[in-house]
VEXDREN-2710 file (C-alpha; in Angstrom, 1 decimal):
% VEXDREN-2710
k/r/px/py/pz
1/MET/64.5/48.3/118.0
2/SER/64.5/44.5/118.1
3/THR/61.3/42.4/117.5
4/GLU/61.4/41.4/121.2
5/ARG/61.7/45.0/122.5
6/ARG/59.0/46.0/120.2
7/ALA/56.7/43.3/121.6
8/ALA/57.7/44.2/125.2
9/ALA/56.9/47.9/124.5
10/LEU/53.5/47.1/123.1
11/VAL/52.5/45.0/126.0
12/THR/53.5/47.7/128.5
13/ALA/51.7/50.2/126.7
14/LEU/48.6/48.0/126.7
15/LEU/48.9/47.3/130.4
16/LEU/49.2/51.1/131.0
17/TRP/46.2/51.9/129.0
18/LEU/44.1/49.2/130.8
19/LEU/45.2/50.4/134.2
20/TRP/44.4/54.0/133.3
21/PRO/41.1/55.2/134.9
22/GLY/38.3/54.3/132.5
23/GLY/40.7/52.3/130.2
24/ALA/39.5/48.8/131.4
25/ALA/35.8/49.9/131.2
26/HIS/36.5/51.3/127.7
27/ALA/38.2/48.0/126.7
28/GLN/35.0/46.1/127.7
29/THR/32.8/48.1/125.4
30/ASP/31.5/46.1/122.4
31/PRO/31.7/48.5/119.4
32/ALA/29.0/46.3/117.8
33/GLY/26.6/47.2/120.7
34/PRO/25.1/45.1/123.5
35/SER/25.1/41.4/123.4
36/PRO/21.7/39.6/123.1
37/ALA/21.8/38.8/126.9
38/GLU/22.5/42.4/127.8
39/THR/19.4/43.5/125.5
40/ILE/17.1/41.0/127.1
41/ALA/18.4/41.9/130.7
42/ALA/17.9/45.7/129.9
43/ALA/14.4/45.0/128.8
44/LEU/13.6/42.8/131.8
45/ARG/14.6/45.6/134.1
46/GLU/11.7/47.7/132.7
47/GLN/9.2/44.8/132.5
48/PRO/9.5/41.2/133.6
49/VAL/8.2/40.0/130.1
50/TYR/10.6/40.0/127.1
51/VAL/9.3/38.9/123.7
52/ASP/11.5/38.8/120.7
53/PRO/10.0/40.8/117.8
54/SER/9.8/37.7/115.6
55/LEU/7.6/35.9/118.1
56/ARG/5.1/38.6/119.2
57/SER/2.2/36.9/117.3
58/LEU/2.5/34.4/120.2
59/LEU/2.3/37.1/122.8
60/ASP/1.2/40.5/121.7
61/GLU/1.8/43.6/123.6
62/ASP/-1.5/43.6/125.4
63/ALA/-1.0/40.0/126.5
64/GLN/2.6/40.9/127.7
65/ALA/1.3/43.8/129.7
66/ALA/-1.4/41.6/131.3
67/LEU/1.1/38.9/132.2
68/ALA/3.5/41.6/133.6
69/GLU/0.7/42.9/135.8
70/ARG/-0.1/39.3/136.9
71/ILE/3.6/38.7/137.9
72/ALA/3.8/42.0/139.8
73/ALA/0.5/41.0/141.7
74/THR/2.3/37.9/142.9
75/GLY/5.2/39.7/144.6
76/GLU/7.6/37.0/143.3
77/GLU/10.8/37.8/141.2
78/ILE/9.6/36.0/138.0
79/TYR/10.8/36.7/134.4
80/VAL/9.3/35.5/131.2
81/VAL/11.6/35.2/128.1
82/VAL/10.2/34.4/124.7
83/VAL/13.0/34.2/122.1
84/PRO/13.7/31.8/119.2
85/LEU/16.2/29.3/120.4
86/VAL/18.2/27.4/117.7
87/ARG/21.4/25.4/117.6
88/GLY/24.4/27.7/116.9
89/ASP/22.8/30.8/118.3
90/ALA/24.2/32.8/121.3
91/TRP/23.2/30.1/123.6
92/ASP/23.4/27.1/121.2
93/GLY/19.8/26.5/121.6
94/ASP/19.9/25.8/125.3
95/PRO/17.4/27.6/127.5
96/ALA/19.5/27.0/130.4
97/GLN/22.5/28.8/128.9
98/LEU/20.1/31.7/128.1
99/VAL/18.8/32.1/131.6
100/GLY/22.5/31.8/132.9
101/ALA/23.6/34.6/130.7
102/VAL/20.6/36.9/131.6
103/SER/20.6/36.2/135.3
104/ASP/24.4/36.9/135.4
105/ARG/23.5/40.5/134.4
106/LEU/20.3/40.9/136.4
107/GLY/21.7/39.2/139.6
108/GLY/19.3/38.1/142.3
109/SER/17.6/34.6/142.5
110/ALA/14.7/35.1/140.2
111/SER/12.6/32.3/138.6
112/TYR/12.6/32.2/134.7
113/LEU/10.2/30.8/132.3
114/VAL/11.6/30.4/128.7
115/LEU/9.9/29.3/125.6
116/GLU/11.6/26.2/124.2
117/ASP/11.6/25.1/120.6
118/ASN/9.0/27.8/119.7
119/ASP/6.2/25.1/120.2
120/LEU/4.8/26.4/123.5
121/TRP/7.0/23.9/125.5
122/LEU/8.1/25.7/128.6
123/HIS/11.5/25.5/130.4
124/GLY/11.7/26.6/134.0
125/GLU/14.9/27.7/135.7
126/GLY/15.2/29.2/139.3
127/PRO/17.7/29.7/142.1
128/SER/18.1/26.0/143.0
129/ALA/17.8/22.6/141.4
130/GLY/14.2/21.2/141.9
131/ASP/12.6/24.6/142.4
132/ASP/9.2/25.7/141.7
133/ALA/10.0/27.3/138.3
134/PHE/11.2/24.0/136.9
135/TYR/8.2/22.0/138.1
136/ALA/5.8/24.7/137.2
137/ALA/7.1/24.5/133.6
138/LEU/6.8/20.6/133.7
139/THR/3.3/20.7/135.0
140/VAL/2.0/23.0/132.4
141/ASN/3.7/21.0/129.7
142/ILE/2.0/17.8/130.6
143/ALA/-1.2/19.1/132.1
144/PRO/-4.3/18.0/129.9
145/GLU/-5.9/21.5/130.2
146/SER/-2.7/23.0/128.6
147/GLN/-2.9/20.9/125.5
148/GLY/-3.8/23.3/122.6
149/ALA/-3.9/26.3/125.1
150/SER/-2.4/29.6/124.0
151/LEU/1.0/30.7/125.2
152/ALA/-0.6/33.4/127.4
153/ARG/-2.7/30.8/129.2
154/ARG/0.1/28.5/129.7
155/LEU/2.4/31.3/131.2
156/ASP/-0.4/32.4/133.4
157/HIS/-0.8/28.9/134.8
158/ALA/3.0/28.5/135.4
159/VAL/3.1/31.9/137.3
160/ASP/0.2/30.9/139.5
161/LEU/2.0/27.6/140.3
162/ILE/5.2/29.5/141.3
163/ALA/3.4/32.1/143.2
164/GLY/1.3/29.7/145.2
165/GLY/4.1/27.1/145.8
166/ARG/2.1/24.3/144.3
167/ALA/4.2/23.4/141.5
168/VAL/5.7/20.2/142.9
169/GLU/2.4/19.2/144.3
170/GLU/0.7/19.6/141.0
171/TYR/3.4/17.9/139.2
172/GLU/3.1/14.8/141.4
173/ARG/-0.6/14.6/141.2
174/ILE/-0.6/15.0/137.3
175/SER/2.4/12.6/136.9
176/ALA/0.7/9.9/139.0
177/GLU/-2.3/10.1/136.7
178/ARG/-0.1/9.7/133.8
179/GLU/2.0/6.7/135.3
180/PRO/2.3/3.7/132.9
181/PRO/-0.1/0.9/133.5
182/PRO/1.3/-1.9/135.8
183/PRO/3.0/-4.7/134.0
184/SER/0.0/-7.0/134.8
185/ALA/-2.1/-4.8/132.4
186/TRP/0.0/-5.9/129.6
187/GLY/-0.9/-9.5/130.5
188/ALA/2.7/-10.2/131.8
189/ALA/4.4/-11.0/135.1
190/PRO/6.3/-8.0/136.5
191/SER/9.6/-9.9/136.0
192/ALA/8.9/-10.2/132.4
193/TRP/7.9/-6.5/131.9
194/PRO/10.9/-4.6/130.8
195/TRP/10.8/-5.2/128.4
196/ILE/8.2/-7.2/126.7
197/ALA/9.1/-4.0/124.9
198/GLY/12.6/-5.2/125.4
199/THR/12.5/-7.8/122.6
200/ALA/9.3/-6.7/120.8
201/VAL/9.6/-2.9/121.3
202/LEU/13.2/-2.7/120.2
203/ALA/13.8/-5.6/118.0
204/ALA/14.9/-3.3/115.2
205/VAL/16.8/-0.7/117.3
206/VAL/19.7/1.0/115.6
207/VAL/23.0/1.3/117.3
208/LEU/22.9/4.5/119.3
209/SER/25.9/6.2/120.9
210/LEU/25.9/8.3/124.0
211/VAL/26.7/11.9/123.9
212/ALA/27.6/13.9/126.9
213/ALA/24.8/16.0/128.5
214/ARG/25.4/19.8/128.1
215/SER/26.5/21.3/131.2
216/ARG/24.0/24.0/132.3
217/ARG/25.5/27.3/133.1
218/ALA/22.6/28.7/135.2
219/HIS/22.4/25.8/137.5
220/PRO/25.2/23.2/137.1
221/ARG/24.1/19.5/137.6
222/PRO/25.6/17.8/140.6
223/LEU/29.2/16.6/140.3
224/ALA/28.1/13.1/139.2
225/HIS/25.9/14.4/136.3
226/THR/28.6/16.7/134.7
227/VAL/30.1/15.9/131.2
228/PHE/31.9/12.5/131.2
229/ASP/33.3/10.8/128.0
230/SER/31.2/7.8/128.7
231/ILE/32.8/5.5/126.2
232/ASP/36.4/6.2/127.0
233/ALA/38.0/4.1/129.7
234/ALA/39.7/7.1/131.3
235/GLY/36.4/9.1/131.5
236/GLN/34.8/6.0/133.1
237/GLU/37.6/5.9/135.7
238/ARG/37.0/9.6/136.5
239/MET/33.4/8.9/137.0
240/ARG/34.2/6.0/139.2
241/ARG/36.4/8.2/141.5
242/ASP/33.7/11.1/141.7
243/LEU/31.1/8.5/142.5
244/GLY/33.2/7.0/145.1
245/ALA/34.0/10.5/146.7
246/ARG/30.2/11.1/146.7
247/LEU/29.4/7.7/148.3
248/THR/31.9/8.4/151.1
249/ALA/30.4/12.1/151.6
250/THR/26.9/10.7/151.6
251/GLY/27.8/8.1/154.1
252/LYS/29.2/10.8/156.6
253/ARG/26.0/12.7/156.0
254/LEU/23.9/9.7/156.9
255/ALA/26.0/9.0/159.9
256/ALA/25.5/12.5/161.4
257/LEU/21.9/12.9/160.2
258/THR/19.4/13.9/162.9
259/VAL/15.7/13.3/161.9
260/PRO/12.3/14.1/163.4
261/ASP/10.8/11.5/165.8
262/SER/8.1/10.2/163.5
263/ASP/7.5/6.9/161.8
264/ALA/7.7/8.7/158.4
265/ALA/11.2/10.1/159.1
266/ARG/12.5/6.8/160.4
267/ALA/11.2/4.9/157.5
268/ALA/12.7/7.4/155.1
269/LEU/16.1/7.2/156.9
270/GLN/16.0/3.4/156.5
271/GLN/15.3/3.7/152.7
272/ALA/18.2/6.1/152.5
273/LEU/20.6/3.6/154.3
274/ASP/19.3/0.9/152.0
275/ALA/19.9/2.9/148.8
276/HIS/23.4/3.9/150.1
277/LEU/24.3/0.3/150.7
278/ALA/23.0/-0.7/147.3
279/ALA/25.0/2.2/145.7
280/GLY/28.2/0.9/147.4
281/LYS/27.5/-2.6/146.4
282/VAL/27.0/-1.6/142.7
283/LEU/30.1/0.7/142.7
284/ASP/32.3/-1.9/144.1
285/ALA/31.5/-4.4/141.5
286/ALA/30.8/-1.9/138.5
287/ALA/32.3/-3.3/135.3
288/ASP/31.0/-1.0/132.8
289/LEU/29.2/2.4/132.2
290/PRO/25.6/1.0/132.8
291/ASP/26.8/-0.2/136.3
292/LEU/28.3/3.3/137.0
293/ALA/25.1/4.8/135.9
294/GLY/23.3/2.5/138.3
295/ALA/25.3/3.7/141.3
296/LEU/24.7/7.3/140.4
297/VAL/20.9/6.6/140.3
298/LEU/21.0/4.9/143.7
299/LEU/22.9/7.8/145.2
300/ASP/20.3/10.2/143.8
301/LEU/17.6/7.9/145.4
302/CYS/19.5/8.1/148.7
303/ASP/19.6/11.8/148.6
304/ALA/15.9/12.0/148.0
305/HIS/15.1/9.8/150.9
306/VAL/17.5/11.9/153.2
307/ASP/15.6/14.9/152.2
308/GLN/12.3/13.1/152.9
309/ALA/13.6/12.0/156.3
310/VAL/14.6/15.5/157.3
311/ALA/11.2/16.9/156.3
312/ALA/9.4/13.9/157.7
313/ARG/7.3/13.7/154.5
314/SER/5.3/10.4/153.8
315/THR/6.6/10.4/150.3
316/PRO/9.9/11.6/148.6
317/ARG/10.1/14.4/146.2
318/PRO/9.8/12.7/142.7
319/VAL/13.3/11.4/141.5
320/ARG/12.9/10.0/138.0
321/HIS/15.9/9.7/136.0
322/CYS/15.7/9.9/132.3
323/PHE/14.7/6.5/130.9
324/PHE/16.8/6.7/127.9
325/ASP/19.9/7.8/129.8
326/PRO/19.9/8.3/133.5
327/LEU/23.2/10.4/133.1
328/HIS/20.8/13.0/131.7
329/GLY/19.6/13.7/135.1
330/THR/16.2/13.8/137.0
331/ARG/14.7/16.7/135.2
332/THR/12.1/14.7/133.6
333/SER/8.5/14.3/132.6
334/THR/6.4/11.4/131.4
335/THR/6.0/11.3/127.7
336/PRO/4.7/8.7/125.2
337/TRP/7.2/6.6/123.1
338/ARG/6.8/4.0/120.5
339/GLY/10.1/2.1/119.9
340/LEU/11.4/1.3/116.4
341/GLY/9.8/-1.9/115.0
342/THR/6.6/-1.8/116.9
343/ARG/3.3/0.0/116.9
344/ARG/3.0/-0.3/120.8
345/ARG/3.1/3.0/122.6
346/VAL/4.4/3.2/126.2
347/THR/4.9/6.0/128.7
348/VAL/8.4/6.7/129.8
349/TRP/10.2/9.3/131.8
350/ALA/12.4/11.5/129.6
351/CYS/14.6/14.6/129.9
352/GLY/13.9/17.8/127.9
353/ASP/16.3/16.8/125.0
354/CYS/15.0/13.3/124.7
355/ALA/11.2/14.4/125.1
356/THR/12.0/17.0/122.4
357/ALA/13.5/14.2/120.1
358/LEU/10.3/12.1/120.7
359/ARG/8.0/15.0/119.9
360/LYS/10.1/15.3/116.7
361/HIS/9.8/11.6/115.9
362/ARG/13.5/11.1/116.4
363/GLN/14.9/8.1/118.4
364/PRO/16.7/9.6/121.6
365/GLU/20.3/9.1/122.3
366/ALA/20.5/6.1/124.7
367/LEU/23.0/4.9/127.2
368/PRO/24.8/2.1/125.5
369/ALA/25.4/-1.4/126.8
370/VAL/28.0/-3.8/125.2
371/LEU/26.8/-7.3/124.2
372/ASP/29.1/-10.4/124.4
373/ASP/30.1/-10.1/120.7
374/GLY/31.1/-6.5/121.2
375/ARG/28.1/-4.7/119.7
376/ARG/26.8/-1.6/121.3
377/VAL/23.0/-1.5/122.1
378/PRO/20.8/0.6/124.2
379/TYR/21.0/-0.6/127.7
380/TYR/17.2/-1.4/127.7
381/ASP/17.7/-3.7/124.8
382/LEU/19.5/-6.2/127.0
383/PRO/17.3/-9.1/128.2
384/PRO/15.8/-8.2/131.6
385/GLU/17.1/-11.3/133.2
386/ARG/20.7/-10.2/132.4
387/SER/20.3/-6.6/133.5
388/VAL/18.5/-5.2/136.5
389/TRP/18.9/-1.8/134.8
390/ALA/17.0/-3.0/131.7
391/ALA/14.5/-4.7/133.9
392/THR/13.6/-1.5/135.8
393/GLY/14.5/1.1/133.5
394/TYR/17.0/2.4/136.3
395/GLY/13.9/2.5/138.7
396/THR/11.7/4.3/136.4
397/LEU/9.5/1.4/135.5
398/HIS/9.5/-0.3/139.0
399/ASP/9.9/1.2/142.4
400/ASP/11.9/-1.8/143.9
401/LEU/15.2/-1.0/142.3
402/VAL/17.1/-0.8/145.7
403/ALA/15.5/-4.3/146.8
404/ARG/16.6/-5.9/143.5
405/VAL/20.0/-4.7/143.9
406/LEU/20.4/-5.8/147.5
407/ARG/19.2/-9.2/146.8
408/GLY/21.7/-9.6/144.0
409/ASP/19.6/-9.6/140.8
410/SER/21.6/-9.9/137.7
411/GLY/23.6/-7.0/136.6
412/ALA/23.3/-5.2/140.0
413/ALA/26.7/-6.6/141.2
414/ARG/29.1/-9.3/139.8
END
């Protein structure tokens, strides 16, 4: 029999085996036993709290049982997963990938609380972006009463916030109390603020390169936040096309939008229209990655104001992009930062990865800008008079980003 006929016979036999009753199911059986995600999911079917044996000193059996009873009393579908997460493990150290793998097996639309970095830093995932689980974890992480608290107390607090539907409200309250002082408190005019830390804070900044944000399996970021090769010209062109499509879709949504008859709704709609106009202006003239990131930020602001208008809220849900790189998204919290070459500490909004880097005394990866001499530097190292993005930290330092863009501040449009 020829080699080709042997191969054909082998393929045929394999297909017949897979089609035979029970064959495919048997093919999927892992002889090495269940995967880590399957092990966790099986345990969660019995009790909504899973703790890896290596971490039971953080949450012993009595504490697990008490937490499970607390969750049951809420009537909510909440799971707690406490496992060591490290780069190179089954989830590459990413809590969102862990949640995605487990929720794939459990189904439903539960909220998950996961221990991140084994240092009592919580990560929240739920059925939709911006949900209570995410903000509950953020709130517990930054709440003053949580500092130094046990893992059990922190989880109790997070569960209560999810069950009570108060996570966003509490996060907004605590975040407002932690807002950085106004520029005048530093003895400088607002236009000179970003950064007095721009020349002093980062005078000795090393050259940083942008790495693409990991895609999250559990809840993928919106299209404009997915992975881009941010240095490659082709990657920037793809980003430009995706942002253009989103700009058009958002415009159609605005045109068809019906909002409640209230002053708050009308004001929010006008803010959405202004942000959409600013995003179009930036995208039309975008010359580099920082400008494309600016268009993304403005579209996110537009969406936030649309949601505000529809709900007739007086203030929008918090939309704060990561100061270090707005492409990291809006899942951020305030965190102290001391730039290289300075003793001055400031408070910035940072995503989970950047906040973790700061806690470990590492400089976060930053969105790069290119100087006239071809050198790449973090975008915030540009003089504020040259870049509206550096001057406002993409809107995280000042709330008038849209107004600055519409009046044509430098760097907003060329």
